[in-house]
C-alpha positions as CSV (number, residue, x, y, z in Angstrom):
1,M,-25.9,-30.4,12.1
2,L,-24.0,-32.1,14.8
3,T,-23.5,-28.9,16.6
4,E,-27.2,-28.2,16.4
5,K,-28.0,-31.6,17.9
6,I,-25.6,-31.2,20.7
7,Y,-26.9,-27.7,21.5
8,I,-30.5,-29.0,21.6
9,E,-29.4,-31.9,23.9
10,I,-27.6,-29.6,26.3
11,Y,-29.8,-26.5,26.3
12,D,-33.1,-27.8,25.0
13,K,-33.2,-24.8,22.6
14,D,-32.8,-24.2,18.8
15,I,-29.4,-22.6,18.3
16,H,-30.7,-20.8,15.2
17,K,-33.1,-18.8,17.4
18,E,-30.5,-17.6,19.9
19,E,-29.1,-14.0,19.8
20,F,-25.4,-13.4,19.4
21,P,-23.8,-12.4,22.7
22,T,-22.8,-8.8,23.0
23,V,-19.2,-8.1,24.1
24,E,-18.2,-4.8,25.6
25,I,-14.6,-4.0,25.0
26,E,-13.1,-0.7,26.0
27,V,-10.0,0.1,24.1
28,K,-7.9,3.0,25.4
29,S,-5.5,4.7,23.1
30,E,-3.9,8.1,22.7
31,I,-4.1,7.7,18.9
32,E,-7.0,9.6,17.3
33,T,-8.3,9.2,13.8
34,N,-7.1,12.7,12.9
35,D,-3.5,11.7,13.9
36,I,-3.5,9.0,11.2
37,I,-5.3,11.3,8.7
38,E,-2.7,14.0,9.2
39,L,0.2,11.6,8.8
40,D,-1.2,9.9,5.7
41,S,-2.0,13.2,4.1
42,L,1.5,14.5,4.7
43,V,3.1,11.4,3.3
44,W,0.9,11.3,0.2
45,K,1.3,15.1,-0.4
46,T,5.1,14.9,0.0
47,K,5.3,12.0,-2.5
48,K,3.0,13.7,-5.0
49,D,4.7,17.1,-4.8
50,N,8.0,15.3,-5.5
51,G,6.7,13.3,-8.5
52,K,7.0,10.0,-6.6
53,S,4.5,7.1,-6.6
54,L,2.8,6.1,-3.3
55,K,4.9,2.9,-3.4
56,E,8.1,4.9,-3.4
57,E,10.4,4.4,-0.4
58,I,10.6,7.0,2.3
59,K,14.1,7.5,3.8
60,L,12.9,8.9,7.1
61,L,9.5,9.2,8.7
62,V,9.4,11.2,11.9
63,I,6.2,10.5,13.9
64,P,4.9,11.7,17.3
65,R,5.7,9.2,20.1
66,K,2.0,8.5,20.7
67,L,2.0,6.6,17.3
68,K,4.7,4.2,18.5
69,D,2.2,1.3,18.9
70,I,1.5,1.4,15.2
71,E,5.0,2.0,14.0
72,K,5.3,-1.3,12.2
73,D,2.0,-0.7,10.4
74,L,3.2,2.8,9.3
75,I,6.5,1.4,8.0
76,M,4.7,-1.1,5.9
77,A,1.9,1.3,4.8
78,H,4.3,4.0,3.6
79,N,7.4,2.0,2.8
80,A,9.5,3.8,5.3
81,K,13.2,2.8,5.7
82,E,13.7,4.5,9.1
83,V,11.3,5.9,11.8
84,K,12.2,8.4,14.5
85,Y,10.1,10.3,17.0
86,G,9.5,14.0,17.1
87,E,7.4,16.5,15.1
88,L,5.8,14.9,12.1
89,R,8.1,15.0,9.0
90,V,8.8,13.0,5.9
91,E,12.2,12.8,4.0
92,L,12.3,11.1,0.7
């Protein structure tokens, strides 16, 4: 209520009738959705084919360099012990 009263005092308008501002943000990244899908699919398939749970640790996850910005996320998501850069590969 206090915010509403202050807004009315300053702008002489009801804050509840205002529209939310629009923000235009352009995010540029080399990473495409299909890159993540390909990586996740390979990890899950490798673990499944080897009778491992999805929580099982990965000894080595080799990822393309363009995924470097999300390396920490991939380590946590797939329980990877080590990450290197190169052609996509998973070693259990």
